[in-house]
C-alpha angles and dihedrals in degrees: 000000000000090000092060092044094053091048094048093046091049091052089048089054091048092234130144119220089262091045091054090049089053091047087056088052091246095300088142131011128251088248091056091050089051089056090051090052093048092049092244094121138016122227119240119245092261093050090046091057090048091049092051092049094049093045094043094233132115124267088235089059092053092046091055091206093174095048094224123157137179122248133186097016104172121181100196089207092046094143091063098044122083126231088247092054092049091047090050092054095044091050091049092052094047093049091048097046091049091053088047093052091045091058093045090052092050089054091044090237124151108232109264106274116238106246098209107200092216128053090241136351105303116241112222121201095186134028091236091064089073089076093062091042090057090053090048092052092049090049093048091050091045093235097143115206101294122116116273110246097200121017095184093053091047094052093046089050088054093053103264116130111225124199123188111198141142110280131179109291092249094055119078094178148302142209129232143160127249110215118209130184113256093358139087120271117265117225114220131189118199121196132187112250091200090073126081121270089248091057094042091056091051089048091053091051091045092051091045086059091053088051093057106025122087101204097183091121092052133069118249090258092048091048090056091047091050090052089050092050090049092050094051093046092046094053097034108033113204095233094051094044093050089051091054101043106019131246098279130024131179096189141011130204128225098245094047091053093047091050090049094049088051091049093053094029093228135124116281092235091052089050091055092048090050091052089054092045092059092041097247086130130023130230093268093054091047093050092046091051092052090048094051129014094013100035094126099033096100091065104020122044112222117230097351119218090233126052114236091255090052095053110145095003102098124078092011122162107269106173095088092050091048091052091049092053090045092057089045094050090049091054093243093126135024126246088254091054092047090051089051093050094045094039090227132128113271095241089054092051090047090053089049090055102039104021124250097279097048094044089052092048092051091054091052093055 
């Protein structure tokens, strides 16, 4: 409803009712905005445009033409995130998913169906059962035991929508459902693009676990631990890891660990913890590693997979962009509309359609 959208966007902007009225240069009063938010009145088209401009959102977002809403948004560090930060993220997800659905409707595509690897959310009685669940999911998806080259691409292929955006520093990611009228719910995973690629991949695997695990038999802490165990096992399968490092090790060298983290595309600290989890190393070896060769790895990732200037650019979700360029190439939308959907400058979208040389040549003519 438009009332909910105005309220959420105002919270995202960090404005009070009076503050929003002032941002609109007094076009409407704070009392009138309160009525909009309570559903007691509907803004005129002119006021709607002014609201969108002041709140820095699109008119389409405020109109909520597709009647989508988020459900089950769980910031697992909720106590340390503000209401404004949560509103900002929810608004970002809603705006993005509506643009995504708009493109799919133009192409007469059904939204990719979530291919849940289990018949229903799997109830775990013990944290350790998450290890077997990870193997079962890999088996169901016919992934074998090899490392996964691109987690984002895999999850999109299986029907999950993945959004990589800037989140509060304390939030690595979360999962939620997008509810639509007369259609199935869409599962979404959101990850923080300010974190390293290694951490984003682990977050995706962790949030995948939350999508398929029913943790009702576990405490909140155990549920989080089960998701972490699942993520490690999913990205670093026991059988493959044992083949690479051996069943029992008393010491590990720097270069071997770096090569292994690059093989599995995970953080070096997570790799060490996984080796302990499957008993390749014991507690003493783990502690010694973190005191010597890995003493800074918990806070500083060694030899990151992305260069600093590339942060957030690798393993991004690409399906939405591909669909946008498909509608553009087919003449279904204009360059201006494509730029609006992609949130990119028009020259950049033109280069994406024609290639850099042709776009440049067209501008010279």
